[in-house]
N, C-alpha and C positions, 0 to 999 in steps of 0.2 A: 946516257940517261939513269937516274937513281932509280936502284932497286929497291922500288919502297910499293907497296899495295895504292893505288888511285883509282882513284873514282871519275867518272867523263863526266863531264855536263857539258850546258848549250845554253848561250844565251844570246836572247834576240835585242840589235841592238840600233838605233839609229845612229844618224851619222857623226853626227860632236860628240857622243860617248866613243864612239869608234876612233874619233881622231886620235883623242884621250890615251886612248890602250896603243896607238901607234907609239904616241910621244912616251909611252913607258917601255920604247921597249917589244910587244906586243908580250909584257910581263906581268899588268897588274890591272886592275880594276879602277876608275875614275872615285874620290871619295862622292859621299853621296849628297846629292842637293837638301837644302834645308826639308824641304818637301818630302824625302827620300828617304824615310826612316828605317828603310831596309831594301834588301839587297836580294833578285832574289833570280840563281841561277835555277835552268831547270833540267829534269832529270833525262826528256828523249829528244829525239832532235825534230817529229813531228810537230812537238808542242809548239819548241821554239819556231820552227818555221813558221805555222799559224800565226802567231805573234809578229813576226817580221813581217810575213806578209799583210793581215791583214788591221794590225793599229802600227807599224812602222812604215809606210809606205802613205798610208792615207797624211800621216801628222807629216811626215818632212822629205816624202816622194823617194825615198829607198828606204831599204828596212836589209839588215847582215845577220844571215846565224853566224855565232863563233862558236870553238868547240876547245874546251881547256881540261886538263889532269890535275886532281887536289887529293889532297894525299888523305885516304880512308880515314885511319886515324883524326887528323883531327876534324873533317866530315861526323863522324860517329858519334862530335857533342852536341849534333840540330838533329831533331827529330825530320822526316819530310814531310810535307805538306800538301796534303790532297785538297789541289785549288776547282775543282769543279770536278771533271768525269772522271771515269777509271786510271788516263793516261795521264791525266793533267797534274805532274808533278813536280814538286819545287823544292827549294832547301830554302828558308826565310832568314838572313843571316843579318843580325842589325850592324848597322850604319857602323856604330865606334866596334865592332871586331872585322872590318873590311882590311887593314892594316896586317893585322894577321893573317886572313884569310890567303889572304897574296902574296901571304908568303909559302904559304902550303901548297901555291898553282905549282906544279912538279911540269916544265917544258912551258912553250910558249901556247899564245892564245891565238887562233886560226879562226878565219876566216872560211865559211863552209858552204855556205851560197849566200846570193846576192838579187834582191826583188825590187821593182821600180816597176 
């Protein structure tokens, strides 16, 4: 693993998006769909778990929580957004920045939990 400072991020995801991550060799998030102008990785596992369990499961029958590392020097250009309560924290990465975001992922994207 590179010796760079990273930030651990999580992302709740459903089966379709996860299949595309797997196709990338667990190295990249797929391009956003036309109705998804922003990619939202979150800053804590609890928030990702809540979304995977409460939103992804009803929508698609299964929800996954993933974890991955991103170079801090890259993330520093984005502001952390509070999307609700004190621990509801996420980055808002514009869809057009996703290729560069993916290039700054260090190591694999891993599934840390699954809900059905």
